C-alpha positions as CSV (number, residue, x, y, z in Angstrom):
1,M,41.2,-45.7,281.5
2,K,38.9,-46.7,278.5
3,R,36.7,-48.9,280.8
4,K,36.3,-46.0,283.3
5,G,35.3,-43.6,280.5
6,I,32.4,-45.9,279.4
7,V,31.2,-46.2,283.0
8,V,31.2,-42.5,283.5
9,A,29.5,-41.8,280.2
10,L,26.7,-44.3,281.1
11,A,26.4,-42.7,284.5
12,L,26.0,-39.3,283.0
13,G,23.4,-40.5,280.6
14,I,25.6,-40.1,277.5
15,M,24.6,-42.6,274.8
16,A,27.2,-45.0,273.6
17,P,27.8,-45.2,269.8
18,A,25.1,-47.3,268.0
19,L,26.2,-50.7,266.9
20,H,26.5,-51.5,263.2
21,P,23.5,-53.5,262.0
22,S,25.7,-56.5,261.4
23,Q,26.7,-56.4,265.1
24,A,23.1,-56.1,266.4
25,A,21.4,-59.3,267.7
26,T,18.4,-60.5,265.7
27,K,15.5,-61.5,267.8
28,E,14.5,-65.1,266.8
29,V,10.9,-65.4,265.5
30,K,9.1,-68.6,266.5
31,I,5.7,-70.1,266.2
32,E,3.6,-68.8,269.1
33,S,0.4,-70.7,268.5
34,I,-1.5,-72.8,266.0
35,S,-5.3,-72.7,266.0
36,F,-8.3,-73.4,263.7
37,S,-10.7,-70.8,262.4
38,G,-13.8,-72.9,262.3
39,S,-16.1,-73.5,259.4
40,R,-19.7,-72.1,259.4
41,V,-22.6,-74.6,259.3
42,P,-23.9,-75.3,255.7
43,T,-27.2,-73.6,255.1
44,T,-28.4,-74.3,251.6
45,A,-29.4,-77.7,250.0
46,E,-26.3,-77.5,247.8
47,E,-23.9,-76.9,250.7
48,M,-25.6,-79.6,252.8
49,S,-25.3,-82.2,250.0
50,K,-21.5,-82.3,249.8
51,P,-18.3,-82.1,251.9
52,F,-18.2,-78.5,253.0
53,T,-15.7,-76.3,254.8
54,T,-14.8,-72.7,255.2
55,A,-12.2,-73.5,258.0
56,S,-8.5,-72.5,258.0
57,V,-5.4,-73.0,260.1
58,V,-4.1,-69.8,261.8
59,V,-0.4,-69.7,262.6
60,K,0.6,-66.9,264.9
61,Y,4.3,-65.9,265.3
62,T,6.1,-64.3,268.2
63,D,6.6,-61.1,266.1
64,G,2.8,-60.6,266.1
65,K,2.3,-61.7,262.5
66,T,-0.2,-64.3,261.5
67,K,-0.7,-66.5,258.5
68,N,-3.9,-68.3,257.3
69,F,-4.0,-71.6,255.6
70,P,-7.4,-72.3,254.0
71,L,-8.6,-76.0,254.2
72,T,-10.2,-77.8,251.3
73,Y,-11.7,-81.3,251.0
74,K,-10.2,-83.6,248.4
75,Q,-12.1,-86.7,247.2
76,L,-9.8,-89.6,246.2
77,F,-12.6,-91.9,244.9
78,K,-16.2,-92.9,245.4
79,T,-17.0,-96.5,246.4
80,T,-18.7,-96.9,243.0
81,D,-15.6,-95.9,241.0
82,Q,-14.2,-98.8,239.1
83,F,-10.6,-100.0,239.1
84,K,-8.7,-102.9,237.5
85,M,-7.8,-105.3,240.2
86,S,-4.8,-107.6,240.4
87,N,-6.9,-110.6,239.3
88,G,-7.5,-108.8,236.0
89,E,-11.1,-108.0,236.6
90,T,-12.5,-104.4,236.7
91,F,-15.0,-103.6,239.4
92,S,-15.9,-101.0,242.0
93,A,-13.7,-100.1,245.0
94,G,-16.6,-100.9,247.3
95,T,-17.3,-104.3,245.8
96,P,-16.7,-107.2,248.2
97,T,-14.9,-110.4,247.1
98,D,-15.5,-114.0,248.1
99,Y,-13.2,-116.7,249.4
100,Y,-11.8,-117.2,245.9
101,G,-11.3,-113.4,245.2
102,D,-14.2,-113.1,242.9
103,P,-16.7,-110.1,243.1
104,I,-19.8,-111.0,245.1
105,T,-22.9,-110.7,243.0
106,D,-26.3,-109.3,244.2
107,K,-29.1,-111.5,242.7
108,S,-31.9,-109.9,244.7
109,V,-33.7,-108.8,241.5
110,D,-34.5,-111.6,239.0
111,G,-32.7,-111.2,235.8
112,K,-30.6,-108.3,237.0
113,P,-27.5,-109.6,238.7
114,V,-25.0,-106.9,239.7
115,H,-22.1,-106.7,241.9
116,Y,-22.7,-105.5,245.5
117,V,-21.1,-102.1,246.2
118,S,-20.6,-100.8,249.7
119,D,-21.7,-97.3,250.4
120,A,-19.9,-97.3,253.7
121,P,-16.1,-96.7,253.6
122,D,-14.7,-96.5,257.1
123,A,-11.2,-96.7,258.5
124,N,-8.2,-95.3,256.8
125,S,-4.5,-95.9,257.5
126,L,-2.2,-93.8,255.4
127,L,1.0,-95.8,256.0
128,R,4.3,-94.2,256.5
129,P,6.4,-94.2,253.3
130,M,8.1,-97.5,252.4
131,K,11.8,-97.7,251.9
132,D,11.4,-97.1,248.2
133,G,9.1,-94.1,248.9
134,S,5.8,-95.8,248.0
135,L,2.8,-94.4,249.8
136,Y,-0.1,-96.8,250.5
137,L,-3.6,-96.3,252.0
138,V,-5.6,-99.1,253.7
139,S,-9.3,-98.5,253.8
140,H,-12.3,-100.4,255.2
141,Y,-15.7,-101.0,253.6
142,E,-17.9,-101.6,256.6
143,Y,-21.1,-102.9,254.9
144,D,-23.6,-102.5,252.1
145,S,-26.7,-100.6,253.3
146,L,-29.1,-101.9,250.7
147,D,-29.2,-104.7,248.1
148,N,-30.4,-104.2,244.5
149,A,-34.0,-104.7,245.6
150,G,-33.7,-102.1,248.3
151,N,-33.6,-104.5,251.2
152,P,-31.2,-104.1,254.1
153,A,-27.9,-105.8,253.5
154,W,-26.0,-104.9,256.7
155,R,-23.9,-107.8,257.9
156,R,-25.5,-110.2,255.4
157,V,-22.9,-109.3,252.8
158,P,-19.2,-110.0,253.5
159,A,-17.1,-106.9,253.9
160,S,-13.7,-105.9,252.4
161,M,-10.6,-103.8,252.6
162,T,-8.6,-102.1,249.8
163,L,-5.0,-101.1,249.4
164,T,-4.6,-97.9,247.4
165,K,-1.2,-96.8,246.0
166,L,-1.1,-93.1,246.0
167,Y,0.9,-90.5,244.0
168,Q,2.0,-87.5,246.1
169,N,2.7,-84.2,244.4
170,M,5.9,-83.1,246.1
171,K,5.2,-79.4,245.5
172,T,1.6,-79.2,246.7
173,G,1.2,-82.4,248.7
174,E,-1.9,-83.3,246.7
175,L,-2.7,-87.0,246.7
176,K,-4.0,-88.9,243.7
177,V,-4.9,-92.5,243.1
178,A,-2.4,-94.7,241.2
179,T,-4.0,-98.1,241.8
180,V,-6.7,-99.7,244.0
181,D,-6.8,-103.4,244.8
182,K,-8.7,-105.7,247.2
183,I,-6.8,-107.1,250.2
184,D,-7.1,-110.9,250.4
185,V,-8.8,-112.0,253.7
186,S,-9.4,-115.6,252.7
187,T,-6.8,-116.9,255.1
188,V,-8.8,-115.5,258.1
189,N,-12.3,-116.7,256.9
190,G,-13.3,-113.4,255.5
191,L,-14.1,-110.0,257.2
192,W,-17.1,-109.3,259.3
193,V,-18.3,-105.6,259.6
194,P,-14.9,-103.8,259.7
195,C,-15.5,-100.5,261.4
196,N,-12.8,-98.2,262.6
197,G,-9.0,-98.9,262.6
198,S,-5.6,-97.6,263.5
199,L,-2.0,-97.4,262.4
200,T,0.5,-99.1,264.6
201,P,3.8,-97.6,265.6
202,W,5.4,-100.3,263.5
203,N,3.5,-99.2,260.3
204,T,0.8,-102.0,260.1
205,H,-2.9,-101.5,259.9
206,L,-5.2,-102.8,262.7
207,G,-8.7,-103.4,261.5
208,S,-11.8,-104.4,263.4
209,E,-14.8,-106.7,263.3
210,E,-17.8,-105.0,264.9
211,Y,-21.2,-106.4,266.2
212,E,-19.9,-110.0,266.6
213,P,-22.4,-112.7,265.8
214,D,-24.0,-114.2,268.9
215,A,-22.8,-117.8,269.4
216,R,-25.6,-118.6,271.9
217,S,-28.3,-117.7,269.4
218,F,-26.5,-119.5,266.6
219,E,-26.5,-122.7,268.5
220,F,-30.0,-122.7,270.0
221,D,-32.0,-120.4,267.6
222,T,-33.6,-123.1,265.3
223,S,-36.9,-121.4,264.6
224,D,-38.2,-120.5,261.1
225,K,-37.5,-116.9,262.0
226,P,-34.1,-116.8,263.6
227,S,-32.6,-113.8,265.2
228,Q,-30.9,-111.2,263.1
229,S,-27.5,-112.4,264.2
230,T,-28.1,-116.0,263.1
231,A,-29.7,-115.1,259.8
232,H,-27.0,-112.6,258.9
233,L,-24.2,-115.1,259.7
234,K,-25.8,-117.8,257.5
235,D,-26.2,-115.4,254.6
236,F,-22.7,-114.2,255.0
237,A,-21.4,-117.8,254.8
238,K,-23.5,-118.5,251.7
239,L,-22.0,-115.4,249.9
240,Y,-18.4,-115.8,251.1
241,F,-17.8,-119.6,251.2
242,D,-20.8,-120.6,248.9
243,D,-21.6,-122.9,251.8
244,E,-23.9,-122.1,254.7
245,K,-22.5,-125.0,256.7
246,K,-19.2,-123.0,257.1
247,A,-21.0,-120.4,259.2
248,N,-19.2,-120.1,262.6
249,P,-19.8,-117.2,265.0
250,Y,-16.3,-117.8,266.5
251,Y,-14.6,-116.9,263.3
252,Y,-15.5,-113.2,263.8
253,G,-15.2,-110.5,266.4
254,F,-11.5,-110.1,266.3
255,I,-8.7,-107.7,265.3
256,P,-7.1,-108.3,261.9
257,E,-3.7,-106.9,261.3
258,V,-2.6,-106.0,257.8
259,F,1.1,-106.1,256.8
260,V,2.0,-104.3,253.6
261,S,5.4,-104.7,251.8
262,S,7.0,-102.1,249.5
263,D,5.8,-103.9,246.4
264,G,2.2,-103.7,247.6
265,M,1.8,-107.3,248.7
266,T,-0.4,-107.8,251.8
267,R,-0.7,-110.3,254.5
268,V,-3.6,-110.4,257.0
269,V,-3.5,-112.0,260.5
270,K,-6.4,-112.2,263.0
271,H,-5.3,-111.7,266.6
272,Y,-7.4,-114.2,268.6
273,S,-5.5,-113.5,271.8
274,T,-6.8,-109.9,272.0
275,G,-10.3,-111.3,272.7
276,R,-13.7,-111.3,270.9
277,R,-16.1,-108.4,271.1
278,S,-17.9,-105.7,269.0
279,N,-14.6,-104.2,267.9
280,E,-14.8,-100.5,267.0
281,L,-11.0,-100.5,266.9
282,M,-7.8,-101.3,268.8
283,V,-5.2,-98.5,269.5
284,V,-1.6,-99.3,270.6
285,M,0.2,-97.2,273.2
286,P,3.8,-95.8,272.7
287,D,5.3,-98.8,274.5
288,E,4.2,-100.9,271.5
289,R,2.7,-103.5,273.8
290,T,-0.3,-102.0,275.6
291,A,-3.6,-101.5,273.7
292,Y,-7.2,-100.3,274.4
293,F,-10.4,-101.2,272.5
294,G,-13.6,-99.5,271.5
295,D,-16.5,-102.0,272.1
296,D,-19.5,-100.7,270.2
297,G,-23.2,-101.5,271.0
298,E,-25.3,-101.4,274.2
299,Y,-24.1,-102.8,277.5
300,T,-20.4,-103.0,276.4
301,M,-17.0,-102.9,278.1
302,L,-13.6,-101.2,278.2
303,F,-10.8,-103.6,277.6
304,M,-7.0,-103.5,277.8
305,Y,-4.5,-105.9,276.3
306,V,-0.8,-106.1,277.2
307,A,1.3,-108.0,274.7
308,D,4.2,-110.2,275.8
309,K,6.6,-108.5,273.4
310,P,6.7,-105.1,271.6
311,R,5.3,-105.1,268.1
312,D,3.9,-108.6,268.5
313,L,0.2,-109.0,269.1
314,S,0.2,-112.8,268.9
315,A,0.4,-113.3,272.6
316,G,-0.6,-111.3,275.7
317,T,-2.8,-110.7,278.7
318,L,-6.3,-109.4,278.6
319,Y,-8.0,-107.2,281.2
320,A,-11.5,-105.7,281.6
321,A,-12.3,-102.5,283.4
322,K,-14.5,-101.9,286.5
323,F,-15.7,-98.3,286.6
324,I,-16.0,-96.7,290.1
325,Q,-18.1,-93.6,289.6
326,T,-17.0,-90.6,291.6
327,S,-19.2,-87.9,290.0
328,A,-22.2,-87.6,287.7
329,E,-21.5,-84.0,286.8
330,N,-20.6,-82.9,283.2
331,G,-20.7,-86.3,281.7
332,G,-19.3,-88.2,284.7
333,T,-16.0,-89.1,286.3
334,G,-14.7,-92.3,287.8
335,N,-11.7,-94.4,288.7
336,L,-10.8,-97.6,286.9
337,E,-9.9,-101.0,288.3
338,W,-8.6,-103.8,286.0
339,I,-9.8,-107.4,286.2
340,K,-7.5,-110.0,284.7
341,L,-9.3,-112.3,282.2
342,G,-6.3,-114.4,281.2
343,H,-3.3,-114.9,279.0
344,A,-3.3,-116.6,275.6
345,T,-1.6,-116.9,272.3
346,D,-3.3,-116.6,268.9
347,K,-2.4,-120.2,268.1
348,E,-4.0,-121.5,271.3
349,I,-7.4,-119.8,270.6
350,K,-7.3,-120.6,267.0
351,R,-6.9,-124.3,267.9
352,I,-10.0,-124.1,270.1
353,I,-12.0,-122.5,267.3
354,D,-10.8,-125.1,264.8
355,K,-12.1,-127.9,267.1
356,S,-15.6,-126.5,266.4
357,I,-16.3,-125.4,270.0
358,K,-19.8,-124.3,270.7
359,F,-21.4,-121.9,273.2
360,S,-22.8,-124.9,275.2
361,D,-19.2,-126.3,275.6
362,I,-18.3,-123.1,277.6
363,F,-21.4,-122.2,279.6
364,E,-24.4,-123.7,281.3
365,V,-27.4,-121.4,280.9
366,S,-30.6,-120.7,282.8
367,N,-33.5,-118.5,281.8
368,E,-34.2,-117.5,285.4
369,P,-32.2,-116.8,288.6
370,K,-30.6,-120.1,289.8
371,E,-28.1,-120.9,292.5
372,G,-24.5,-121.1,291.1
373,F,-25.5,-119.0,288.0
374,T,-24.3,-115.4,287.6
375,P,-26.7,-112.8,286.1
376,V,-25.1,-110.7,283.3
377,K,-26.4,-108.2,280.8
378,Q,-24.2,-107.5,277.9
379,Y,-24.4,-106.8,274.1
380,S,-25.3,-110.1,272.4
381,G,-24.8,-109.2,268.8
382,Q,-28.5,-108.7,268.2
383,G,-29.1,-112.4,269.0
384,A,-32.2,-113.9,270.6
385,N,-31.1,-112.7,274.0
386,Y,-30.4,-109.1,272.9
387,G,-31.2,-106.7,275.8
388,K,-32.0,-109.5,278.3
389,I,-30.4,-110.6,281.5
390,E,-28.6,-114.0,281.1
391,Y,-27.9,-116.5,283.9
392,L,-24.6,-118.2,283.2
393,K,-22.3,-120.8,284.8
394,L,-18.9,-121.6,283.5
395,K,-18.1,-125.2,282.8
396,P,-15.0,-126.7,284.4
397,G,-11.7,-126.0,282.6
398,M,-13.3,-123.5,280.1
399,E,-11.7,-120.3,281.6
400,K,-9.5,-119.6,278.5
401,A,-12.2,-120.3,276.0
402,A,-14.6,-118.0,277.9
403,A,-12.0,-115.2,278.3
404,F,-11.1,-115.0,274.6
405,L,-14.2,-116.3,272.7
406,E,-17.0,-115.0,275.1
407,T,-14.9,-112.1,276.4
408,R,-17.7,-109.8,277.4
409,R,-19.9,-112.4,279.0
410,Y,-16.9,-113.8,281.0
411,A,-15.7,-110.3,282.1
412,A,-19.3,-109.5,283.3
413,M,-19.3,-112.7,285.3
414,L,-16.0,-111.6,287.0
415,G,-17.5,-108.2,287.9
416,A,-16.3,-105.9,285.1
417,T,-18.6,-103.0,284.1
418,S,-20.8,-103.9,281.2
419,E,-22.9,-100.7,281.0
420,F,-21.1,-98.6,278.4
421,N,-23.3,-97.4,275.5
422,K,-22.0,-96.9,272.0
423,M,-18.3,-96.9,272.9
424,E,-16.7,-95.8,269.7
425,G,-13.2,-94.5,268.7
426,L,-10.1,-94.0,270.7
427,A,-6.9,-92.0,270.3
428,V,-3.7,-91.6,272.3
429,N,-1.9,-88.5,273.4
430,A,1.6,-89.8,274.0
431,K,3.2,-86.7,275.5
432,D,0.5,-86.3,278.2
433,K,-0.1,-90.1,278.6
434,K,-3.8,-89.8,277.9
435,V,-6.2,-91.9,275.9
436,Y,-9.4,-90.4,274.6
437,V,-12.6,-92.5,274.2
438,A,-15.8,-91.5,272.4
439,I,-19.2,-92.4,273.8
440,S,-21.6,-91.3,271.1
441,D,-24.7,-91.6,273.3
442,I,-24.8,-91.5,277.1
443,S,-28.0,-93.4,277.7
444,K,-29.4,-96.9,278.4
445,G,-26.8,-98.9,280.5
446,M,-25.0,-95.7,281.4
447,E,-28.2,-94.3,283.1
448,K,-29.3,-95.3,286.6
449,N,-31.1,-98.6,286.5
450,N,-31.4,-100.8,289.6
451,Q,-33.0,-103.5,287.5
452,D,-29.7,-104.3,285.9
453,P,-27.4,-107.0,287.4
454,T,-24.9,-104.2,288.2
455,D,-25.3,-100.5,288.1
456,H,-21.7,-99.1,288.2
457,I,-22.6,-96.2,285.9
458,Q,-25.4,-93.8,286.9
459,L,-25.3,-90.7,284.6
460,P,-27.9,-88.3,283.3
461,K,-28.9,-89.0,279.7
462,V,-27.1,-87.0,277.0
463,K,-28.0,-88.3,273.6
464,A,-25.4,-86.1,272.0
465,G,-22.7,-88.0,273.8
466,A,-19.2,-87.1,275.1
467,V,-15.5,-87.7,274.7
468,Y,-13.7,-89.0,277.8
469,E,-10.1,-88.8,278.9
470,L,-8.3,-91.7,280.4
471,S,-5.2,-91.0,282.5
472,L,-2.4,-93.6,282.1
473,E,-0.2,-94.6,285.0
474,P,2.7,-97.0,285.7
475,R,3.0,-99.6,288.5
476,Q,-0.7,-100.5,288.6
477,K,-2.1,-103.8,290.0
478,S,-5.1,-105.9,289.0
479,T,-8.0,-106.4,291.3
480,A,-6.4,-109.7,292.4
481,G,-3.3,-107.7,293.5
482,E,-1.0,-108.8,290.6
483,P,1.3,-106.3,289.0
484,I,0.2,-105.2,285.5
485,N,3.3,-105.3,283.3
486,S,2.7,-101.9,281.6
487,E,3.5,-98.3,282.0
488,Y,0.3,-97.3,280.3
489,V,-2.6,-98.5,282.6
490,A,-5.7,-96.3,282.7
491,S,-6.4,-95.3,286.3
492,S,-9.2,-92.8,285.8
493,M,-11.8,-91.7,283.3
494,K,-13.5,-88.3,283.0
495,A,-15.7,-86.5,280.4
496,L,-13.6,-84.0,278.5
497,I,-16.1,-82.6,275.9
498,V,-19.9,-83.1,276.3
499,G,-22.6,-82.5,273.6
500,E,-25.8,-80.7,274.3
501,D,-29.3,-82.0,273.5
502,L,-31.9,-79.5,272.4
503,A,-35.3,-79.4,274.0
504,Q,-36.8,-78.8,270.6
505,P,-35.2,-79.2,267.1
506,D,-33.8,-76.0,265.6
507,A,-35.0,-74.6,262.2
508,Y,-33.0,-77.2,260.3
509,G,-34.2,-80.1,262.4
510,N,-31.0,-80.5,264.4
511,K,-31.7,-82.2,267.7
512,A,-28.4,-81.2,269.3
513,N,-26.5,-77.9,269.5
514,V,-24.6,-77.5,266.2
515,N,-21.8,-75.6,267.9
516,K,-21.0,-78.6,270.1
517,I,-20.2,-82.3,269.3
518,A,-23.1,-84.8,268.8
519,G,-22.5,-88.5,268.4
520,P,-18.7,-88.4,268.6
521,D,-17.3,-91.5,266.9
522,N,-13.9,-91.4,265.1
523,L,-11.1,-89.9,267.1
524,S,-7.5,-89.1,266.1
525,F,-4.8,-87.1,267.8
526,S,-2.1,-84.8,266.3
527,E,1.0,-84.5,268.5
528,D,2.3,-81.6,266.3
529,Y,-1.0,-79.7,266.5
530,R,-1.7,-80.7,270.1
531,T,-5.2,-81.3,268.8
532,L,-7.8,-84.1,269.1
533,F,-9.9,-84.5,265.9
534,I,-13.5,-85.8,266.3
535,G,-15.7,-87.2,263.6
536,E,-19.5,-87.6,264.2
537,D,-21.9,-90.4,263.6
538,S,-25.2,-88.9,264.8
539,S,-28.9,-88.7,264.1
540,Q,-28.8,-85.5,266.2
541,H,-27.1,-83.3,263.5
542,I,-28.5,-83.3,260.0
543,N,-25.0,-82.8,258.7
544,N,-22.3,-84.6,260.8
545,F,-19.2,-82.7,261.4
546,V,-15.4,-83.2,261.9
547,W,-14.1,-81.1,264.8
548,A,-10.7,-80.0,266.1
549,Y,-10.2,-79.7,269.9
550,N,-7.0,-78.2,271.2
551,V,-6.1,-79.9,274.4
552,D,-4.2,-76.9,275.7
553,T,-6.5,-74.0,274.9
554,K,-9.7,-76.1,275.1
555,K,-10.9,-74.5,271.9
556,L,-13.4,-76.6,269.8
557,S,-13.6,-75.7,266.1
558,R,-15.7,-77.2,263.3
559,I,-13.5,-78.0,260.3
560,L,-15.7,-80.1,258.0
561,S,-19.3,-80.9,257.3
562,V,-20.0,-84.2,255.5
563,P,-23.1,-84.7,253.2
564,A,-26.5,-84.6,255.0
565,G,-27.4,-88.0,256.5
566,A,-23.9,-89.3,256.2
567,E,-21.5,-90.5,258.9
568,A,-18.0,-89.0,259.1
569,T,-15.5,-91.9,259.0
570,G,-11.9,-92.8,258.2
571,L,-10.5,-90.1,260.5
572,Q,-6.7,-90.1,260.7
573,A,-4.6,-87.1,261.6
574,I,-1.2,-87.3,259.9
575,D,1.5,-85.0,261.1
576,N,4.1,-85.8,258.4
577,R,4.2,-87.7,255.1
578,N,7.2,-86.5,253.2
579,G,6.9,-83.0,254.6
580,F,3.1,-82.7,254.3
581,S,0.3,-83.0,256.8
582,Y,-3.2,-84.3,256.2
583,I,-6.5,-85.4,257.9
584,M,-7.9,-88.5,256.2
585,S,-11.7,-88.2,256.3
586,N,-14.3,-90.4,254.5
587,F,-18.1,-90.3,254.6
588,Q,-20.5,-93.2,254.3
589,H,-24.2,-93.8,253.4
590,P,-25.1,-90.2,252.4
591,G,-28.8,-89.5,253.0
592,D,-29.3,-92.5,255.2
593,E,-30.3,-90.6,258.4
594,L,-32.4,-87.9,256.7
595,D,-35.7,-89.5,257.6
596,H,-34.9,-88.8,261.3
597,F,-35.2,-85.1,260.6
598,A,-37.9,-82.6,259.5
599,P,-36.0,-79.5,258.5
600,T,-38.0,-76.3,257.7
601,A,-35.4,-73.7,256.7
602,V,-34.2,-76.0,253.9
603,Q,-36.7,-78.4,252.3
604,L,-35.7,-82.1,252.9
605,E,-36.7,-83.0,249.3
606,D,-34.2,-80.4,247.9
607,V,-31.4,-81.9,250.0
608,K,-32.3,-85.4,248.8
609,K,-32.4,-84.3,245.2
610,A,-29.0,-82.6,245.5
611,L,-27.6,-85.8,247.2
612,N,-28.9,-88.1,244.5
613,A,-27.3,-86.0,241.8
614,T,-23.8,-86.7,243.2
615,Y,-23.8,-89.8,245.3
616,G,-27.2,-91.4,245.4
617,I,-28.8,-92.0,248.8
618,D,-27.4,-95.1,250.3
619,Q,-25.5,-95.8,247.0
620,A,-22.0,-94.4,247.3
621,G,-19.7,-93.2,250.0
622,A,-16.3,-91.5,249.4
623,V,-12.7,-91.8,250.5
624,G,-10.9,-88.5,250.8
625,Y,-8.9,-86.1,253.0
626,I,-8.6,-82.6,254.2
627,Q,-5.7,-80.7,252.6
628,G,-4.2,-77.3,253.4
629,L,-2.8,-78.0,256.9
630,P,0.7,-76.6,257.2
631,N,3.4,-79.1,258.2
632,I,4.7,-77.8,261.5
633,Q,8.2,-79.2,261.1
634,K,8.5,-77.6,257.7
635,L,7.3,-74.2,259.0
636,Q,9.9,-74.3,261.7
637,E,12.6,-75.2,259.3
638,E,11.6,-72.4,256.9
639,L,11.7,-69.9,259.8
640,K,15.2,-70.9,260.6
641,K,16.3,-70.6,257.0
642,Q,14.7,-67.1,256.7
643,Q,16.4,-65.8,259.8
644,K,19.7,-67.3,258.8
645,A,19.4,-65.6,255.5
646,Q,18.5,-62.2,257.1
647,Q,21.5,-62.4,259.4
648,S,23.7,-63.3,256.5
649,N,22.4,-60.2,254.5
650,K,23.0,-57.9,257.5
651,K,26.6,-59.0,257.7
652,K,27.1,-58.1,254.1
């Protein structure tokens, strides 16, 4: 009877009694979207001379409300800041140390010996907290731009890494320096031009050695005016070992892995089985076995490494890519085939190096076309053959030495594509199985050129560069038909974001559109934000920027401007460190690129004056981070708590 009454009442349009508030269902509020409100471009000499941002994170909720989180740049330290090291000495963070752990002294000016100090901080890895809660940061110091006399010091001076112990304010998330110490690299013969780097899934730091010295030039270049590569390596050995005779090009061009314990002790291992090249960085896939490399320079290559075991890079198989172009539109598209170079262990390759192998032990060479010799054109470390076609013939039984010590030359002989130009950073999007690769300058080998030994890539020139997307697939085979033992093999490559060159410089001297990327270099991906972060190294923008690109909405937002003439480096997107999110971001060699520009709206001399007041042109870079990003997990937890409290109050 009661049930029928309700049905009749509804049929007659009679409203049922209203429910008590405690009985009403509360609609759950969720995060609908997260985006960046981009920063404007700096316009005054003061703004252009320092890290600058007006950006914010905008969180939109399903109830229509939004919340803004302003971003700020926090500087941890300058490379010229001094710290007391574990050896008891006090010297600058950017000062390199020799084989014995002593600071390396610049004696370029008579009677005025001073320590070298790098102005070029690069890679950062903010490690996940140790078991005791300790928070550590590994940072690279890529090179020293100038010596005390004002002469170029790039590659001549040994490089270094630091380990910084950080204090984290658990209320605000702000990071501060507790200690800074040099990482000992004497067990791996020192460190050569450490550029970018990455954090492994197992919480170690993967460094890099860029612009490897050219072994062919080192062996045969005996003139009074040797190539840059040979001269730099000899100077390096003098400063690091105090012995020029210890110079060996095959010591460098590898991936160093840094292990850090809870008490701040470090151990460094170079992975010789990953091959030798101009390493920008190595990034490991979610399977903890497969990795890809940035190979910086002109006429370089895309490589893949598949380790035998997860979390162990001491043995594996190395592959090189062949690019099959399918379109030249919008930065280009193509398919990828993989050529197997060989399998090796670190110990095997180290034994070959320790036997003092030379270039001539691996290859026969000819200066002109010759039967049985393969023409190749590849980056040769600014050696005597830089930019030239080489004619090579592999000596019997030297396949392994060639594959892992002369990786690019050997891969080119086997038919891999050696035409990439300025291949820089990489980042992985685990959920979508994508890898992103920065090409900072689409030109030279990537343009059509039928004079090159191969011409796989034929693209229109874009000096502003592009970011490419690689799609990863399982069950792929090498060009020889052998299965590749990985679920993360890149099968295709397409341009995702392309810069725009200007026909004429704008009022500030910029040669590329300031509302688009130019010279993309560092890359890092945030799974929580679904965002690819991009740092620039460009002589196209007078101020290089850090960008945020949402891979779902395709929105590109400028979030930071670094000092004029500086490169944005050390990029690392961190979703969670004890409930806080960060973007690590350094800058190096402020002012260095300014002579490439002739701005009119802001006088160049005013910018230089402002830079010198804070950093000094080519004198000091800085290690720092972007703060203010909300932690997505924490926001979601707070929403649940608020709604639970509201429901509890309604019941009361």
